[in-house]
C-alpha positions in Angstrom: -10.9 19.3 -6.9 -14.2 21.3 -7.2 -14.4 25.0 -6.7 -16.6 26.6 -4.2 -19.3 29.2 -4.9 -18.0 32.7 -5.7 -14.4 31.5 -6.3 -14.4 31.7 -10.1 -16.8 33.8 -12.1 -16.9 33.8 -15.9 -18.1 37.1 -17.5 -19.0 37.6 -21.1 -19.4 41.1 -22.5 -20.6 41.9 -26.0 -20.4 45.3 -27.7 -22.2 46.3 -30.9 -21.1 48.7 -33.6 -22.3 51.9 -31.9 -20.8 51.0 -28.5 -23.8 49.6 -26.7 -22.7 46.6 -24.5 -24.3 43.9 -22.4 -22.8 41.5 -20.0 -23.7 38.1 -18.4 -21.9 36.2 -15.7 -21.9 32.7 -14.4 -20.5 31.4 -11.1 -18.4 28.4 -12.5 -17.9 27.0 -9.0 -21.6 26.5 -8.4 -22.9 23.0 -8.9 -19.6 21.5 -9.9 -19.6 23.2 -13.4 -15.8 23.6 -13.2 -13.4 21.1 -11.6 -9.9 19.7 -12.0 -9.7 16.0 -12.7 -6.1 15.2 -12.3 -6.2 12.1 -10.1 -2.5 11.2 -10.7 -1.1 7.8 -11.5 -1.3 4.6 -9.4 -0.2 1.1 -9.8 -1.6 -2.2 -8.4 0.5 -5.3 -8.0 -1.2 -8.6 -8.4 -0.1 -12.1 -7.8 0.9 -13.9 -11.0 0.0 -17.6 -11.4 2.8 -18.8 -13.6 2.5 -22.5 -13.2 5.3 -22.5 -10.7 8.7 -20.9 -11.3 11.5 -23.4 -11.6 15.2 -22.9 -11.1 17.3 -25.9 -12.1 20.6 -26.5 -10.3 23.3 -29.1 -10.7 23.3 -30.6 -7.2 25.4 -33.6 -8.3 28.3 -31.2 -9.0 28.4 -30.0 -5.4 29.6 -33.2 -3.7 32.2 -32.6 -1.0 33.8 -29.1 -1.0 32.6 -28.3 -4.5 30.0 -25.6 -4.9 27.7 -24.3 -7.6 25.5 -21.3 -8.2 22.4 -20.8 -10.2 20.5 -17.7 -11.3 17.1 -17.0 -12.7 15.2 -14.1 -14.1 11.7 -13.5 -13.0 11.3 -10.2 -14.9 8.3 -11.4 -17.0 6.4 -12.3 -13.8 7.0 -8.8 -12.4 5.9 -7.1 -15.6 2.7 -9.2 -15.7 1.9 -8.4 -12.1 2.0 -4.6 -12.5 -1.3 -3.0 -13.5 -0.8 0.7 -14.1 -3.5 3.4 -14.1 -2.2 6.6 -15.5 -5.2 8.7 -14.3 -7.3 11.2 -16.3 -4.3 12.5 -18.2 -3.5 9.1 -19.8 -0.1 7.5 -20.1 3.0 9.7 -20.3 6.6 9.0 -21.3 7.3 7.1 -18.1 6.1 3.5 -18.0 6.0 0.9 -15.2 9.3 -1.0 -15.3 11.4 -0.2 -12.3 11.7 -2.7 -9.5 14.0 -3.2 -6.5 15.0 -6.2 -4.5 15.8 -6.3 -0.9 17.2 -9.5 0.8 16.9 -9.1 4.5 17.3 -12.7 5.5 19.4 -14.9 3.2 17.8 -18.1 4.6 15.2 -19.1 2.0 13.6 -21.8 4.1 14.4 -24.2 1.3 16.8 -27.1 1.4 18.7 -29.3 -1.0 19.9 -32.7 0.1 19.4 -31.5 3.7 21.4 -28.3 3.4 20.0 -24.8 3.5 19.6 -22.8 0.3 20.5 -19.2 0.8 19.5 -16.1 -1.2 22.1 -13.5 -2.3 21.6 -10.3 -4.1 24.4 -9.8 -6.7 25.0 -6.3 -8.1 23.2 -3.0 -7.1 
């Protein structure tokens, strides 16, 4: 944010021992002498090449009516993908580390032994 001409004037006045004074002024808004550089924080999310993320299941234990579940944590991939820029002020006490997951369609498009693999969000 740069100031316009005539918006902010800095005046210096000096007075000597017998009371004589002199003043000088400068228009700080002229020529971009004074400006605010608070660009605010931003974050860029990049794709992370992790050599493939693998989730191992025990399909042999799901024969007939038996079922099985498997979970996996991909937190490291999320943390590596986030590239924060804290702006001109530098980092504060808040760091990148909050993510949310939304599952709008439980059909993953993947199959196991011809059966659909579905995605489910557990917890809040």
